[in-house]
PLY file of the C-alpha trace (Angstrom):
ply
format ascii 1.0
element vertex 334
property float x
property float y
property float z
element edge 333
property int vertex1
property int vertex2
end_header
-70.18 -23.68 255.69
-66.92 -25.27 256.68
-65.98 -24.33 260.10
-62.24 -24.66 260.73
-60.58 -25.46 263.95
-58.03 -22.61 263.45
-57.49 -19.75 261.06
-54.03 -18.60 260.01
-54.07 -15.32 258.32
-51.66 -12.77 256.85
-52.19 -9.32 258.25
-52.49 -7.71 254.78
-55.51 -9.75 254.12
-57.54 -7.51 256.39
-57.18 -4.71 253.90
-59.35 -6.48 251.45
-63.11 -6.67 251.66
-63.24 -10.40 251.44
-60.39 -10.94 254.00
-62.05 -8.62 256.50
-65.52 -10.20 256.24
-64.07 -13.76 256.65
-62.04 -12.78 259.68
-64.88 -10.98 261.31
-67.15 -13.94 260.74
-64.75 -16.48 262.14
-63.76 -14.35 265.17
-67.53 -13.87 265.95
-67.75 -17.62 266.21
-64.70 -17.78 268.59
-62.45 -19.65 266.14
-58.81 -19.02 266.95
-57.16 -16.63 264.33
-53.55 -16.64 264.37
-51.54 -13.99 262.37
-48.68 -15.38 260.10
-46.07 -13.64 257.82
-46.42 -15.96 254.84
-49.06 -18.44 253.83
-46.42 -20.62 252.12
-44.33 -20.95 255.27
-46.24 -21.69 258.49
-43.43 -23.32 260.62
-46.02 -24.81 263.10
-47.58 -26.70 260.26
-44.39 -27.85 258.45
-43.18 -29.57 261.67
-46.25 -31.63 262.09
-45.96 -35.38 261.59
-47.52 -37.05 258.55
-50.08 -38.65 260.89
-51.40 -35.25 261.60
-52.53 -34.69 257.80
-56.25 -35.22 258.54
-56.23 -32.75 261.43
-54.07 -30.20 259.42
-56.93 -30.32 256.80
-59.27 -28.81 259.48
-57.45 -25.54 259.49
-57.81 -22.68 257.05
-55.30 -20.22 255.77
-56.25 -16.65 254.58
-53.69 -14.67 252.56
-52.69 -12.81 249.44
-51.84 -14.61 246.15
-48.59 -13.18 245.00
-47.88 -15.44 241.98
-50.05 -14.59 238.89
-48.22 -16.44 236.17
-50.58 -17.92 233.44
-49.32 -21.29 232.25
-50.16 -22.26 228.69
-52.34 -25.37 228.40
-53.74 -27.20 225.37
-56.32 -29.58 226.71
-59.63 -27.97 227.68
-58.19 -24.32 228.16
-55.63 -22.01 226.82
-54.16 -21.05 230.16
-53.98 -22.43 233.69
-54.54 -19.48 236.07
-53.62 -18.99 239.64
-56.94 -18.04 241.20
-58.67 -17.54 244.63
-57.69 -20.74 246.42
-55.33 -23.69 246.56
-55.56 -26.91 248.54
-58.73 -28.46 249.75
-60.56 -29.78 252.83
-61.16 -33.16 251.16
-58.66 -35.94 251.49
-58.34 -37.92 248.15
-55.44 -40.37 248.55
-53.93 -39.51 245.37
-54.33 -35.66 245.43
-51.77 -34.07 243.00
-51.64 -31.02 245.29
-49.73 -33.28 247.82
-46.96 -33.44 245.30
-46.57 -29.63 245.44
-47.49 -28.83 249.03
-46.62 -32.13 250.73
-48.79 -32.50 253.95
-49.50 -28.78 253.81
-52.11 -29.25 251.13
-54.77 -27.72 253.38
-57.18 -25.04 252.03
-55.78 -21.55 251.43
-57.97 -18.65 250.40
-56.64 -15.62 248.60
-58.63 -12.48 249.16
-57.20 -10.34 246.31
-59.75 -11.60 243.91
-60.24 -8.34 242.05
-56.56 -8.27 241.05
-56.70 -11.75 239.69
-59.90 -11.38 237.73
-58.83 -8.13 236.21
-55.75 -9.80 234.80
-57.94 -12.49 233.17
-60.10 -9.94 231.67
-57.27 -7.94 230.36
-55.49 -10.97 228.71
-58.86 -12.17 227.22
-59.56 -8.82 225.68
-56.12 -8.39 224.20
-56.30 -11.78 222.36
-57.39 -12.22 218.74
-59.05 -15.46 219.75
-61.65 -16.26 222.34
-59.42 -17.75 225.17
-60.56 -20.28 227.88
-59.01 -19.86 231.23
-58.73 -22.76 233.65
-59.35 -21.15 237.14
-59.69 -24.32 239.30
-56.47 -26.20 238.70
-55.21 -25.60 242.28
-58.41 -26.16 244.26
-62.13 -27.00 244.09
-64.06 -23.83 243.37
-67.50 -25.32 244.06
-66.29 -26.23 247.61
-64.56 -22.98 248.11
-67.70 -21.11 246.96
-69.57 -22.45 250.03
-67.10 -20.54 252.15
-66.25 -17.38 250.19
-69.01 -16.98 247.52
-66.07 -16.32 245.23
-67.59 -18.39 242.33
-70.78 -16.56 242.28
-68.84 -13.24 242.46
-66.47 -14.40 239.63
-69.29 -15.40 237.22
-71.11 -12.15 237.93
-68.19 -10.06 237.36
-66.84 -11.85 234.35
-69.69 -12.55 232.03
-70.02 -8.95 230.80
-66.39 -9.11 229.57
-66.10 -8.72 225.84
-64.13 -12.01 225.38
-63.16 -15.20 227.10
-64.45 -18.27 228.97
-63.81 -19.73 232.42
-63.60 -23.33 233.24
-63.05 -25.42 236.41
-63.32 -29.01 237.66
-65.10 -30.20 240.76
-65.76 -33.28 242.80
-68.65 -31.63 244.81
-72.37 -31.33 244.16
-73.10 -27.86 245.85
-74.00 -26.07 242.64
-77.31 -24.60 243.54
-76.26 -21.04 244.18
-74.85 -20.63 240.65
-77.79 -22.06 238.85
-79.81 -18.84 238.62
-76.91 -16.76 237.45
-76.85 -15.27 233.87
-73.63 -16.96 232.79
-74.05 -16.18 229.12
-72.59 -19.46 228.27
-69.12 -18.26 229.20
-68.57 -20.88 231.98
-67.72 -24.52 231.46
-68.11 -26.81 234.49
-66.21 -30.22 234.48
-67.43 -32.79 236.98
-64.95 -35.41 238.00
-66.28 -38.97 238.48
-65.03 -42.26 239.52
-66.64 -45.64 240.52
-68.94 -45.32 243.59
-66.67 -47.56 245.88
-63.54 -45.59 244.85
-65.14 -42.31 245.75
-66.27 -43.66 249.09
-62.87 -45.20 250.08
-60.21 -43.10 248.22
-61.81 -39.56 247.48
-62.49 -39.00 251.16
-64.76 -36.02 251.98
-66.20 -35.50 248.43
-69.71 -35.89 247.13
-71.03 -39.33 246.24
-71.33 -40.30 242.50
-75.09 -40.09 242.62
-75.02 -36.39 243.95
-72.44 -35.46 241.27
-74.56 -36.79 238.50
-77.69 -34.90 239.84
-75.59 -31.79 239.92
-74.42 -32.29 236.30
-78.00 -32.52 235.18
-79.01 -29.39 237.16
-76.08 -27.53 235.34
-77.29 -28.71 231.99
-80.84 -27.47 232.76
-79.33 -24.14 233.80
-77.58 -23.81 230.38
-74.07 -24.43 231.38
-71.60 -26.09 229.27
-70.55 -29.28 230.98
-67.65 -31.85 230.68
-66.97 -34.98 232.65
-63.52 -36.06 233.81
-63.20 -39.71 234.45
-60.25 -39.18 236.75
-58.08 -40.31 238.04
-58.34 -43.78 236.57
-57.14 -46.15 239.23
-56.19 -49.67 238.17
-57.09 -51.57 241.41
-58.38 -55.12 241.31
-61.53 -55.44 239.29
-61.06 -52.07 237.59
-62.55 -53.06 234.40
-65.88 -54.03 235.93
-65.95 -51.01 238.24
-65.36 -48.58 235.28
-67.95 -50.17 233.09
-70.50 -49.84 235.90
-69.51 -46.20 236.19
-69.82 -45.52 232.53
-73.15 -47.45 232.35
-74.44 -45.45 235.37
-73.69 -42.30 233.63
-75.39 -43.40 230.33
-78.48 -44.26 232.29
-78.71 -41.20 234.61
-77.36 -38.30 232.69
-80.24 -36.16 231.16
-80.81 -35.92 227.36
-79.66 -32.29 227.59
-76.24 -33.21 229.03
-75.88 -36.27 226.66
-76.23 -33.94 223.65
-73.29 -31.75 224.72
-71.14 -33.36 227.20
-67.46 -34.16 226.45
-65.04 -36.38 228.32
-61.50 -36.14 229.67
-59.80 -39.46 230.81
-56.83 -39.07 233.10
-54.75 -42.04 234.56
-53.54 -41.68 238.16
-50.10 -40.44 238.91
-48.92 -41.39 242.35
-45.76 -40.43 244.32
-43.40 -41.22 247.12
-44.85 -38.40 249.09
-48.28 -39.97 248.82
-46.95 -43.26 250.02
-45.38 -41.72 253.14
-48.34 -39.59 254.18
-51.05 -42.14 253.50
-49.05 -44.99 255.27
-49.10 -42.79 258.49
-52.34 -40.79 258.22
-54.56 -43.59 256.72
-52.79 -46.89 257.73
-56.08 -48.92 257.39
-57.02 -47.69 253.85
-56.03 -49.10 250.43
-52.38 -48.77 249.38
-52.55 -47.33 245.74
-48.88 -48.12 245.03
-48.60 -51.30 243.06
-45.09 -52.06 242.03
-46.18 -54.87 239.68
-48.03 -52.44 237.26
-46.29 -49.09 238.12
-43.04 -47.50 237.25
-41.01 -44.56 238.36
-41.37 -41.24 236.37
-39.48 -38.19 237.12
-38.61 -37.28 240.67
-40.39 -39.47 243.09
-43.52 -40.06 241.00
-45.10 -43.30 239.71
-47.23 -43.96 236.67
-48.64 -47.06 235.10
-46.19 -49.04 233.08
-46.41 -48.42 229.39
-47.92 -51.71 228.35
-50.41 -51.62 231.19
-51.66 -48.21 230.44
-51.92 -48.92 226.74
-54.09 -51.92 227.36
-56.30 -50.09 229.68
-56.63 -47.28 227.19
-57.89 -49.51 224.53
-60.40 -51.05 226.88
-61.68 -47.52 228.10
-61.96 -46.22 224.44
-64.06 -49.17 223.61
-66.14 -48.67 226.72
-66.80 -44.96 225.82
-67.65 -45.89 222.28
-70.23 -48.51 223.62
-72.09 -46.05 225.95
-71.28 -42.59 224.43
-70.59 -43.17 220.84
-71.50 -39.56 219.75
-69.54 -37.65 222.54
-65.97 -36.34 222.22
-63.05 -37.52 224.20
-60.87 -34.52 224.45
-57.82 -36.50 225.32
-56.49 -39.55 227.39
-53.46 -39.07 229.40
0 1
1 2
2 3
3 4
4 5
5 6
6 7
7 8
8 9
9 10
10 11
11 12
12 13
13 14
14 15
15 16
16 17
17 18
18 19
19 20
20 21
21 22
22 23
23 24
24 25
25 26
26 27
27 28
28 29
29 30
30 31
31 32
32 33
33 34
34 35
35 36
36 37
37 38
38 39
39 40
40 41
41 42
42 43
43 44
44 45
45 46
46 47
47 48
48 49
49 50
50 51
51 52
52 53
53 54
54 55
55 56
56 57
57 58
58 59
59 60
60 61
61 62
62 63
63 64
64 65
65 66
66 67
67 68
68 69
69 70
70 71
71 72
72 73
73 74
74 75
75 76
76 77
77 78
78 79
79 80
80 81
81 82
82 83
83 84
84 85
85 86
86 87
87 88
88 89
89 90
90 91
91 92
92 93
93 94
94 95
95 96
96 97
97 98
98 99
99 100
100 101
101 102
102 103
103 104
104 105
105 106
106 107
107 108
108 109
109 110
110 111
111 112
112 113
113 114
114 115
115 116
116 117
117 118
118 119
119 120
120 121
121 122
122 123
123 124
124 125
125 126
126 127
127 128
128 129
129 130
130 131
131 132
132 133
133 134
134 135
135 136
136 137
137 138
138 139
139 140
140 141
141 142
142 143
143 144
144 145
145 146
146 147
147 148
148 149
149 150
150 151
151 152
152 153
153 154
154 155
155 156
156 157
157 158
158 159
159 160
160 161
161 162
162 163
163 164
164 165
165 166
166 167
167 168
168 169
169 170
170 171
171 172
172 173
173 174
174 175
175 176
176 177
177 178
178 179
179 180
180 181
181 182
182 183
183 184
184 185
185 186
186 187
187 188
188 189
189 190
190 191
191 192
192 193
193 194
194 195
195 196
196 197
197 198
198 199
199 200
200 201
201 202
202 203
203 204
204 205
205 206
206 207
207 208
208 209
209 210
210 211
211 212
212 213
213 214
214 215
215 216
216 217
217 218
218 219
219 220
220 221
221 222
222 223
223 224
224 225
225 226
226 227
227 228
228 229
229 230
230 231
231 232
232 233
233 234
234 235
235 236
236 237
237 238
238 239
239 240
240 241
241 242
242 243
243 244
244 245
245 246
246 247
247 248
248 249
249 250
250 251
251 252
252 253
253 254
254 255
255 256
256 257
257 258
258 259
259 260
260 261
261 262
262 263
263 264
264 265
265 266
266 267
267 268
268 269
269 270
270 271
271 272
272 273
273 274
274 275
275 276
276 277
277 278
278 279
279 280
280 281
281 282
282 283
283 284
284 285
285 286
286 287
287 288
288 289
289 290
290 291
291 292
292 293
293 294
294 295
295 296
296 297
297 298
298 299
299 300
300 301
301 302
302 303
303 304
304 305
305 306
306 307
307 308
308 309
309 310
310 311
311 312
312 313
313 314
314 315
315 316
316 317
317 318
318 319
319 320
320 321
321 322
322 323
323 324
324 325
325 326
326 327
327 328
328 329
329 330
330 331
331 332
332 333
């Protein structure tokens, strides 16, 4: 279990069973607990320097999720749903949550889980079609589950619902607690992967590739539906060889059970000015992911790979997937 340096909590969170349990547990371990008015506006944290980013990730915020807007999505789900956490304790150098939260992309836990799950059930049951809800777009629920048990609770309390599926991505291998659950085929777990050395040097604090593949196979054996995100695709020097080694490793180490059903999502990296500023001060000795020779501005302060660079890479990756996984669907490449 993650042991934070400091807890920041909204007073109202004590009124919820989960909030009360977490606070009692952390206080019993003599971890400082500081009351705050709003999890979105912690002045002490906002004023910290970018160089403090790794230390800020060692704190934990406990509060109430007040935004419950479902965002339509047409990739692997019908809606992106705000759920039980946002942010993360890992420190991926490209993390898209940094675009939204800047250096305050630390882990926030929201204890009003009953309210959030009931809305999902209601929307699912009112729809004529069988909807899929993405509940992990703001955090990593496998990681969060090691702290709160929320994923086990969610699966157990959702699967008896008349309609609907839940899906979430993860970069972590701690899946053992959900393996025995009777998920009734309603849960789709999507494991994110990258070449081994990129995980080690860029996806700091996440599970190694080998462990992720073992977790994928365990999920398949437990009857879960499984997808794989090759994401984000990072065009560093030697990227063609790195990604072929990755896809070959998957082909050689995924179980037959997984190979029969797995689908893929391929997502190119989006970077930003905010990432550049934070990473330069917080991780000055690590790789600079901004490459002006192959990247271009897109929107407000963001960078993507130039059109011709991305198109060439997409052709290569499609051929790579066809070579090693000719019978598996690529849901999309973006």
